[in-house]
N, C-alpha and C positions, 0 to 999 in steps of 0.2 A: 800739910805732908801727908799723907796716907802713911799708916804703917803697916806693912805687909809682912807675911812669913811665907817662905818658900823651904817645903821639905824637899829632901833631896836636893837639895841648891846648890852642892860642889859636884854634881853629876854634868853630863853633857848638855841636857836641855837645860837643868835646873839653873847651871851657872849662865848661859845667854839670858834667861829669863831675869834673873838677877841683874844682870846688865842693862836690859830694857826698861825695868822697873825703876831704877836709879835715874835711868835717862828720862824716864816720865816724872819724876821729883818724887819716888816713893822713898820711905824709910823702910829698907828689907834687913828683915832678920832671915838667915838662911840655917836650915838645921839639917844637918848630915849625919849620919852614923860612919861614914866611910867606908862600908862594906864594898861598894863598886864606885862611890864620888872619890873625888882627889882634890886637896886641897890648892894641886897646881893650877886648878880651873879657875880656883875665886881669890889668889893670891895678889892679883892686880887691882882687888876692892880693898887689901888690907888696910890702906889710910884713908878709907874714905869714912867720915864720921857718919854718914847717912846707913853705913854697913856695918852688920855684925854677924859673926860666925859662932853657931853653938852646935857642939858635937852630941847628938842626941838621937836614938833610936825611937822613932815616933809609933812603935808599937807600946813603948812604955809611957806611963803617965807623962802629961803633957802640962805645965803652968806657965804663962807668962804674964807679968803685969804689966797692967796700962791697958789702953784701947787698941786693937786691932781692926782694921778695917778689910784687908783680904786676907784670905790663906789658899794657898795654890799647893795642891797636894800632887809632888811629883815623885815623893818617893819610892823607889821599886827597883830592884833588877830589870831590866830593861832587852837584854841579848841575850839570844838562844844559849850561850856558854855560862851566861851569870845564872840564869833561871832552872837550868838545868844541873848546875853545880848547888844551888842553894835554894832547892825546891820549896822547903819548910818554911824561909824567910821571906820568897815570894808570897805564900800564901797570907802570912801573918802582917805583912804590910800590907796586903789588899783588903785584908779584913780587920785585923786589930789597929792598923797603922789609920788606915781611913776612918775607923769608929773613932779612934783619939783626937783625930783631927777634927772631924766633924763636932764632935763633942767640944771642942775650942771654939769652933766657929760659932756654935749655939749660946755659949757661954759671953762671948765679946759682940755678938750679933755682927758677925763679920760675913762676908761674901766670900764664898767656897767654890774653889773651881779644882775640879777632880783634872787627872792627867790622865785618862782612859787610852785605849790604843784601838788600831782597825784590826787586832787579833781576837775582838769579841765575835769577830764576823766568821773566825776560823778560816776552815778550805771552803769559800763561797760559792755557792750554789747561784748567787744573784751577779750580775756582773753589769756594771759597776756597782760598787755596794752605796745605797741610799742608807740614813740614819735608821729608817724605818723596818730596815731586814733584821731580824731574830738574831741570825748566823747559824753556822754548822760546825759546832766544836765537837771534840771529842773529851769529855771530861777526864777520862783515865789514860788519855796519851801523855807522851813527854811534853808536850808542849801545854796540856791541859794546866799546870799550875800557873802559869802565866796568864792564860785565855779567860781561866775562871774566876782566879784573884782579881780580875779587873772587872768582870760581869759582875761579881758581887759585890764590889766597890762601887759599880752604877746603882747596884738596884738599894744598896746602903745610902748612897747620896741621894736619891729620888726619895728614900722613907723618911729621910729628915727634911728634905724640900718638903714633903707633903704632911709628915706628922709634926713637927717643931718648926715650922715656918721657917726655914734657915734658906738665904737666898743661895742657890746653889746653880753652878754652871760645871757642864760636861762636856771636855772635847776629847774626839776620838783622832787619835794621831796617827796618821801615817807615815811610812818611812820618810825617815829625815836625816841627813847629812851635814855636815859642816865641820870647822875646826872643833878641838876639844874632844873628838871621837877617840878613844882606845885603838891602837891599833890593832889590836887582836883580840875583840870581843866577840868574836862570830858574826858580825855583821858584813854585807857585801861591800859595802863603800871603802871602809878600811881596809878588809881583806884584799881587795882589789888593786888598789891602789899601792899598798906596801909591797905586795907581790910583784907588781909591775915595777916600782922603784928598786928593789932587790934584781930583777932581770930573772925573778922564778914563775914558774908556771900558775897562770889563773884558774883557781879550783873552781869549777862549775859543777853544781851537784844535779844529778839527772841529765837530760839532752841540753838545759839551758833556755828550752821553750816557755818556762812559768814566767809570769810577768812580775814586774814590779812599779810602783811610782813614786818617784824620790822628790822629795821635797826640800829646798835650801833653809836650813837654821833660823836664818833672819825672817824669810818668808811666814815659816811656822809660827815664830813668838810672835809677830805681828797678828797674825790670826788669831793666837791664844788672848793677847791683850784685847784686841775689840770684842772678843766676846764676855772677855771678865769685865769689861767696862759698859756692857751690852744689856739691855733688858729680856737679854734670850736666856734660856735655862740649858736647854739642848736635848739630848745629846747633837754634836755638831761636828761633822767630820772637817779637818782642815789636813790639807794635803796637796800634791800638785796631780791633776789628772792626766798628766802625761804618761802614758803606760810605755813600757820597755820590756822587752826579752832580754832575760838575766845576762843572754851570749851575747846579746847586742850591746848591752851595758859594759860586759868584759871587753869587747873591743873597742868600745869608745874609750874606756881607760887605757888601755894599750896604745891606741893613737893620741891621747893626749899628753901623755907621759914618754911618747918617742920610744915605748920601751920594745926590746926585742921578745918579749915574753909569748909564751904560747898558750894554749887553753887546753886543760885538761878537765876529764869531768870523772866525777866520783859519784855513789850511789847516793839518790835523793834521799833526806832525813824523813823519818815517821811525820806523818800528817803534815808536811811542809805543804804551803797555799800553792796551788796551780795558778790563779790569779789575783791580783791585787790592784783596785783602782778605786778613788774616793769617787763618788758624786757629790761636787761641793755646789748644788743650787742652792742648797740652804744658806751656806755660807758667802756666797754670792749676793743672794736676794735681803738675808737678815743683817748681814754684817758689814756689807761693801768689799767684801776680802777676796783677793784671789791672788795667787804666788807672781812675782814678777821675774824672780831670778833664774835665768834659763840653765838647764841642766849642766851645760857646757862650763859656763862660766861658775857655776860654784863647784863643781869639780876642778877647776883651775884652783880655786880657792884651797881646797882639800890638799891637794896636791904639793901647793907652796908650804901648807902648814905642817905635810909630814917631810917635806926636804928639810925645813929649818927646824922642826923638833924631835926627828928622828922617829924610830918605829919601837923604842926600846928594847931593842934583841940587840943593839950594836954600841 
């Protein structure tokens, strides 16, 4: 039974990763300081003998007794609201947190996987985005704390791989959606779904012509697991290459929720990317992975989730 650590394991993606690892026969140690994570995301695992939760800030000293086979470093604020409200914490977890997690991987001779992001490409001048593209990031803009934290984390991961011979992997995660997203974390899927369910206007920033590519969480986690158990180092893009404009996405959610909501437009945030679409050629060729869940099917899962769990406002 592989013994595996997931930092940020009580978050949206981290909790789904814990589920996947347990299903694959791993013993999982979930670490989270709960700044943006939530124990509700992992409470269904509390009776599982193969699962352990530790409340831990990964920017501080990390020590775990015994062997460790894998470390998945997912700890970080990951939504615009979070990293704009927590800029220092975001930079610290990208730098100090990655350093501590890599140090643990080096000590334990564990495989280390960094959860990076499509945000390393910034407002891209290349479309779709290939892993070889260096990006177009504004380091002093409001989004820079997240973008540069992840870029630094990638650089440190590769340094440990090159100079300390740590077995590392880097996944660049594109827009992902699914159950356990927080209703009002600033990301477009939960925002649109909950506005539609409440009959409120859907807020589209700018004219809505900017594009995004949305990957359902089960597909994303399958891709990440394939990378972790492969011989690849990366970076590897994992995401759904089906590109949609934000305004078309809003219309799709209104249709699926059978809502009477209208669409309203507000000013575009600073440095908001105009396009976002992964080139997943590497994932297809090296990992044999591509997304399977249609956007409409995944959105219905999210809609049912928020219908059942509410949005935290009522």
